[in-house]
Backbone as CSV, one residue per row, in Angstrom:
resi,resn,N_x,N_y,N_z,CA_x,CA_y,CA_z,C_x,C_y,C_z
1,MET,8.607,-21.468,12.353,7.458,-22.344,12.267,6.729,-22.075,10.959
2,PRO,6.782,-22.998,9.996,6.131,-22.789,8.707,4.607,-22.842,8.836
3,TRP,3.954,-22.344,7.805,2.499,-22.317,7.759,1.971,-23.728,7.734
4,ASP,1.016,-24.023,8.577,0.410,-25.336,8.638,-0.840,-25.329,7.772
5,SER,-0.767,-25.976,6.617,-1.890,-25.956,5.688,-3.058,-26.793,6.165
6,SER,-2.876,-27.578,7.226,-3.971,-28.384,7.733,-4.945,-27.576,8.586
7,ILE,-4.585,-26.343,8.931,-5.479,-25.499,9.706,-6.658,-25.106,8.837
8,ASN,-7.830,-25.206,9.389,-9.038,-24.842,8.667,-9.034,-23.338,8.421
9,ASN,-9.108,-22.937,7.166,-9.073,-21.509,6.834,-10.227,-20.736,7.428
10,SER,-11.345,-21.389,7.704,-12.477,-20.670,8.295,-12.148,-20.213,9.706
11,LEU,-11.211,-20.902,10.362,-10.810,-20.482,11.691,-10.007,-19.197,11.644
12,LEU,-9.429,-18.881,10.488,-8.616,-17.683,10.353,-9.434,-16.474,9.918
13,GLY,-10.739,-16.647,9.744,-11.582,-15.579,9.251,-11.636,-14.356,10.146
14,TRP,-11.278,-14.496,11.405,-11.340,-13.357,12.319,-10.245,-12.354,12.044
15,ARG,-9.214,-12.745,11.329,-8.117,-11.822,11.039,-8.511,-10.843,9.956
16,ARG,-8.121,-9.593,10.110,-8.309,-8.616,9.045,-7.211,-8.766,8.018
17,LEU,-6.074,-9.282,8.447,-4.902,-9.347,7.600,-4.214,-10.682,7.834
18,VAL,-3.812,-11.321,6.775,-3.070,-12.570,6.911,-1.636,-12.192,7.222
19,ILE,-1.309,-12.181,8.512,0.005,-11.701,8.932,1.114,-12.666,8.590
20,ASP,0.769,-13.894,8.280,1.796,-14.884,7.991,2.592,-14.546,6.731
21,VAL,2.044,-13.749,5.829,2.792,-13.405,4.623,3.926,-12.452,4.930
22,TYR,3.921,-11.838,6.105,4.974,-10.902,6.452,6.156,-11.580,7.145
23,ASN,6.039,-12.848,7.459,7.133,-13.559,8.100,8.148,-13.986,7.053
24,ASP,9.413,-13.963,7.426,10.477,-14.284,6.488,10.545,-15.765,6.130
25,TYR,9.864,-16.623,6.890,9.968,-18.047,6.609,9.070,-18.489,5.473
26,ASN,8.213,-17.622,4.977,7.308,-18.013,3.908,8.043,-18.155,2.589
27,SER,7.575,-19.091,1.798,8.191,-19.336,0.500,7.584,-18.415,-0.551
28,GLU,8.177,-18.444,-1.735,7.679,-17.615,-2.829,6.232,-17.953,-3.149
29,GLU,5.884,-19.232,-3.100,4.537,-19.637,-3.476,3.492,-19.053,-2.537
30,SER,3.859,-18.822,-1.283,2.856,-18.387,-0.318,2.602,-16.892,-0.340
31,CYS,3.445,-16.099,-0.986,3.210,-14.654,-0.969,3.460,-14.000,-2.316
32,GLY,3.463,-14.751,-3.393,3.770,-14.169,-4.680,2.612,-13.478,-5.370
33,SER,1.402,-13.786,-5.007,0.262,-13.258,-5.727,-0.314,-12.024,-5.065
34,LEU,-0.493,-10.974,-5.841,-1.110,-9.760,-5.312,-2.530,-10.026,-4.856
35,ILE,-3.240,-10.817,-5.614,-4.627,-11.102,-5.258,-4.666,-11.827,-3.921
36,TRP,-3.814,-12.841,-3.746,-3.804,-13.593,-2.499,-3.421,-12.711,-1.326
37,LEU,-2.481,-11.815,-1.541,-1.990,-10.978,-0.463,-3.033,-9.983,0.019
38,PHE,-3.770,-9.368,-0.891,-4.665,-8.298,-0.499,-6.135,-8.660,-0.536
39,ARG,-6.516,-9.837,-0.976,-7.925,-10.207,-0.937,-8.466,-10.211,0.484
40,PRO,-7.700,-10.664,1.513,-8.241,-10.594,2.870,-8.530,-9.165,3.326
41,LEU,-7.926,-8.186,2.671,-8.154,-6.792,3.037,-9.336,-6.208,2.294
42,GLY,-9.921,-6.944,1.367,-11.017,-6.428,0.582,-10.564,-5.571,-0.579
43,ILE,-9.304,-5.678,-0.945,-8.785,-4.872,-2.046,-8.770,-5.732,-3.298
44,ASP,-9.630,-5.421,-4.225,-9.590,-6.029,-5.540,-10.175,-5.032,-6.526
45,GLN,-10.242,-5.401,-7.765,-10.686,-4.460,-8.793,-12.081,-3.912,-8.518
46,SER,-12.953,-4.680,-7.884,-14.320,-4.214,-7.682,-14.386,-3.006,-6.754
47,ILE,-13.542,-2.937,-5.724,-13.587,-1.798,-4.813,-12.948,-0.560,-5.435
48,TRP,-11.971,-0.740,-6.327,-11.302,0.418,-6.914,-12.268,1.265,-7.721
49,GLY,-13.192,0.623,-8.400,-14.130,1.381,-9.208,-15.169,2.113,-8.376
50,THR,-15.495,1.598,-7.212,-16.573,2.180,-6.431,-16.084,3.130,-5.347
51,ASP,-15.011,2.774,-4.672,-14.546,3.625,-3.577,-13.025,3.611,-3.514
52,ASN,-12.426,4.397,-4.381,-10.965,4.460,-4.450,-10.354,4.976,-3.155
53,ILE,-11.014,5.897,-2.504,-10.467,6.478,-1.276,-10.416,5.423,-0.175
54,GLU,-11.438,4.619,-0.061,-11.439,3.552,0.943,-10.387,2.498,0.612
55,ALA,-10.203,2.204,-0.660,-9.157,1.263,-1.070,-7.786,1.805,-0.693
56,LEU,-7.577,3.105,-0.912,-6.299,3.727,-0.550,-6.067,3.664,0.956
57,LYS,-7.087,3.985,1.726,-6.957,3.920,3.187,-6.599,2.513,3.637
58,THR,-7.216,1.530,3.026,-6.977,0.142,3.427,-5.550,-0.298,3.122
59,VAL,-5.061,0.012,1.928,-3.700,-0.419,1.602,-2.665,0.341,2.421
60,LEU,-2.923,1.597,2.748,-1.973,2.350,3.581,-2.013,1.870,5.026
61,ARG,-3.193,1.555,5.515,-3.341,1.073,6.890,-2.626,-0.259,7.085
62,ASN,-2.552,-1.054,6.031,-1.961,-2.393,6.118,-0.633,-2.504,5.381
63,ALA,0.041,-1.390,5.197,1.331,-1.403,4.493,2.364,-2.221,5.277
64,PRO,3.105,-3.085,4.596,4.094,-3.938,5.264,5.412,-3.217,5.526
65,ILE,5.372,-2.162,6.305,6.565,-1.345,6.537,7.627,-2.108,7.323
66,SER,7.218,-2.891,8.290,8.184,-3.595,9.133,8.664,-4.907,8.535
67,SER,8.105,-5.298,7.419,8.490,-6.561,6.799,9.900,-6.466,6.231
68,ARG,10.613,-7.573,6.294,11.933,-7.660,5.675,11.872,-8.444,4.377
69,ASN,10.677,-8.893,4.020,10.481,-9.677,2.808,10.237,-8.725,1.634
70,GLN,11.186,-8.623,0.730,11.093,-7.679,-0.381,9.964,-8.030,-1.336
71,MET,9.652,-9.296,-1.470,8.541,-9.689,-2.342,7.225,-9.116,-1.835
72,VAL,7.035,-9.131,-0.546,5.813,-8.587,0.051,5.761,-7.089,-0.176
73,LYS,6.883,-6.423,0.023,6.927,-4.972,-0.179,6.670,-4.604,-1.639
74,ASP,7.229,-5.371,-2.558,7.009,-5.114,-3.975,5.548,-5.355,-4.360
75,ALA,4.959,-6.401,-3.805,3.551,-6.681,-4.081,2.666,-5.553,-3.563
76,ALA,2.968,-5.080,-2.365,2.199,-3.971,-1.798,2.371,-2.714,-2.639
77,LEU,3.583,-2.441,-3.112,3.831,-1.283,-3.972,2.981,-1.358,-5.233
78,ASN,2.926,-2.534,-5.844,2.132,-2.688,-7.062,0.662,-2.381,-6.811
79,VAL,0.140,-2.848,-5.691,-1.266,-2.588,-5.384,-1.493,-1.110,-5.115
80,VAL,-0.614,-0.488,-4.338,-0.751,0.940,-4.045,-0.671,1.754,-5.329
81,MET,0.264,1.415,-6.208,0.401,2.146,-7.467,-0.850,1.986,-8.322
82,GLN,-1.424,0.803,-8.345,-2.654,0.605,-9.107,-3.784,1.462,-8.544
83,VAL,-3.869,1.543,-7.217,-4.907,2.365,-6.596,-4.660,3.836,-6.907
84,LEU,-3.413,4.309,-6.742,-3.104,5.713,-6.997,-3.358,6.093,-8.452
85,LEU,-2.925,5.258,-9.368,-3.049,5.582,-10.785,-4.468,5.401,-11.303
86,SER,-5.312,4.698,-10.562,-6.697,4.519,-10.998,-7.580,5.699,-10.603
87,MET,-7.092,6.551,-9.714,-7.893,7.694,-9.278,-7.826,8.825,-10.286
88,LYS,-8.949,9.508,-10.413,-9.005,10.691,-11.272,-8.304,11.843,-10.561
89,SER,-7.797,12.767,-11.337,-7.106,13.928,-10.759,-7.998,14.710,-9.811
90,SER,-9.291,14.737,-10.087,-10.220,15.469,-9.226,-10.433,14.790,-7.877
91,GLN,-10.088,13.516,-7.758,-10.257,12.783,-6.502,-9.047,12.886,-5.582
92,ILE,-7.916,13.320,-6.101,-6.673,13.280,-5.332,-6.765,14.128,-4.072
93,GLU,-7.234,15.363,-4.194,-7.303,16.246,-3.037,-8.237,15.696,-1.966
94,GLU,-9.375,15.176,-2.382,-10.319,14.589,-1.428,-9.691,13.385,-0.713
95,ALA,-8.970,12.564,-1.460,-8.329,11.385,-0.873,-7.257,11.791,0.138
96,VAL,-6.450,12.769,-0.214,-5.385,13.228,0.682,-5.971,13.829,1.951
97,ASN,-7.038,14.602,1.823,-7.676,15.204,2.994,-8.321,14.177,3.913
98,ALA,-8.613,12.989,3.395,-9.238,11.937,4.199,-8.230,11.141,5.023
99,LEU,-6.931,11.394,4.825,-5.889,10.617,5.501,-5.347,11.363,6.716
100,ASP,-4.906,10.604,7.724,-4.251,11.220,8.878,-2.750,11.359,8.602
101,ARG,-2.023,11.938,9.533,-0.608,12.236,9.323,0.220,10.990,9.052
102,ASP,-0.011,9.931,9.812,0.765,8.705,9.605,0.531,8.120,8.214
103,HIS,-0.712,8.116,7.782,-1.013,7.586,6.453,-0.466,8.482,5.351
104,LEU,-0.434,9.780,5.595,0.181,10.682,4.610,1.671,10.400,4.466
105,ASP,2.323,10.112,5.590,3.751,9.756,5.531,3.967,8.469,4.745
106,ILE,3.126,7.484,4.981,3.247,6.214,4.255,2.966,6.434,2.773
107,LEU,1.963,7.247,2.482,1.655,7.555,1.086,2.841,8.237,0.412
108,MET,3.472,9.158,1.108,4.636,9.846,0.533,5.771,8.849,0.283
109,LYS,5.933,7.865,1.169,6.941,6.829,0.937,6.655,6.079,-0.359
110,TYR,5.384,5.749,-0.571,5.011,5.046,-1.799,5.183,5.939,-3.027
111,ILE,4.913,7.218,-2.885,5.105,8.138,-4.007,6.578,8.155,-4.422
112,TYR,7.474,8.280,-3.445,8.906,8.283,-3.771,9.347,6.941,-4.330
113,ARG,8.816,5.860,-3.801,9.167,4.546,-4.330,8.647,4.397,-5.754
114,GLY,7.484,4.971,-6.037,6.953,4.944,-7.394,7.811,5.718,-8.367
115,PHE,8.428,6.810,-7.888,9.349,7.568,-8.738,10.576,6.746,-9.109
116,GLU,10.960,5.796,-8.258,12.143,4.965,-8.529,11.938,4.049,-9.726
117,THR,10.718,3.588,-9.921,10.418,2.673,-11.021,9.205,3.192,-11.791
118,PRO,9.389,4.237,-12.594,8.243,4.830,-13.286,7.721,3.931,-14.402
119,SER,6.431,3.996,-14.594,5.806,3.347,-15.741,5.239,4.455,-16.619
120,GLU,4.741,4.100,-17.769,4.253,5.118,-18.697,3.083,5.885,-18.079
121,GLY,3.231,7.179,-17.950,2.175,8.029,-17.414,2.135,8.149,-15.906
122,SER,2.963,7.386,-15.212,2.877,7.396,-13.751,3.546,8.618,-13.125
123,SER,4.585,9.139,-13.747,5.337,10.238,-13.138,4.477,11.489,-12.963
124,GLY,3.700,11.830,-13.974,2.831,12.999,-13.864,1.784,12.830,-12.789
125,GLN,1.204,11.643,-12.710,0.191,11.357,-11.690,0.823,11.392,-10.299
126,LEU,2.024,10.826,-10.160,2.704,10.840,-8.866,3.093,12.261,-8.454
127,LEU,3.454,13.092,-9.411,3.745,14.494,-9.095,2.505,15.209,-8.564
128,ALA,1.355,14.895,-9.140,0.104,15.483,-8.651,-0.172,15.030,-7.220
129,TRP,0.043,13.738,-6.947,-0.125,13.225,-5.582,0.853,13.913,-4.638
130,HIS,2.110,14.046,-5.069,3.138,14.662,-4.232,2.745,16.088,-3.878
131,GLU,2.254,16.829,-4.851,1.847,18.214,-4.622,0.739,18.306,-3.577
132,LYS,-0.261,17.444,-3.691,-1.395,17.487,-2.756,-0.984,17.040,-1.351
133,VAL,-0.146,16.005,-1.257,0.316,15.549,0.062,1.168,16.632,0.707
134,HIS,2.043,17.253,-0.067,2.884,18.338,0.463,2.027,19.507,0.943
135,ALA,0.971,19.818,0.208,0.100,20.933,0.590,-0.594,20.668,1.926
136,VAL,-0.932,19.427,2.199,-1.632,19.090,3.436,-0.659,18.803,4.579
137,ALA,0.381,18.027,4.299,1.276,17.561,5.369,2.510,18.436,5.547
138,GLY,2.821,19.277,4.590,3.958,20.178,4.715,5.293,19.513,4.468
139,VAL,6.339,20.303,4.680,7.711,19.833,4.469,8.074,18.754,5.487
140,GLY,7.455,18.801,6.654,7.741,17.803,7.688,7.514,16.390,7.206
141,CYS,6.499,16.193,6.382,6.216,14.869,5.833,7.393,14.382,4.995
142,ILE,7.928,15.246,4.163,9.051,14.876,3.307,10.285,14.562,4.160
143,VAL,10.531,15.370,5.155,11.688,15.145,6.036,11.536,13.819,6.782
144,ARG,10.343,13.546,7.301,10.120,12.280,8.014,10.332,11.084,7.099
145,VAL,9.854,11.184,5.875,9.999,10.077,4.925,11.464,9.853,4.559
146,LEU,12.179,10.929,4.299,13.573,10.785,3.873,14.501,10.345,5.001
147,THR,14.121,10.593,6.239,14.984,10.205,7.364,14.563,8.902,8.022
148,ASP,13.396,8.385,7.684,12.923,7.142,8.281,13.673,5.962,7.679
149,LYS,14.111,5.047,8.517,14.858,3.880,8.049,13.930,2.776,7.529
150,LYS,12.671,2.810,7.943,11.709,1.808,7.462,11.240,2.187,6.063
151,ARG,11.408,1.271,5.155,11.061,1.518,3.753,9.832,0.717,3.371
152,VAL,9.179,1.181,2.319,8.026,0.440,1.790,8.443,-0.309,0.554
């Protein structure tokens, strides 16, 4: 069942997340924009400057792990990487300590995915994140991430 554009968008305001972007029937036009995908979550440049930790929690809480749409997963990766790389090194430990075990596992998945496609300066920052997540979540986090079939 494709998205019905005749539905009044104000009726959809009760949703925290536009779940329709995670369905495989959506076209490229409906889920190609990072802004469109994460604006319903309150994630945009304005929140990154003021509360990076809350932005991180939001993107991890709404990670499209069960989605089979690679475009959605790639868009989510880009947003997570922007949030991670925008944080100062002094904020990393505080951010990691604010997450629960499930979110730490998801964060570790994104860290490993970020290592797959490094950008300039990202590897050092991701190593710092990896160190802090490992210190809090232990080796079990790494084992869970490497053995989990659900990818980000």
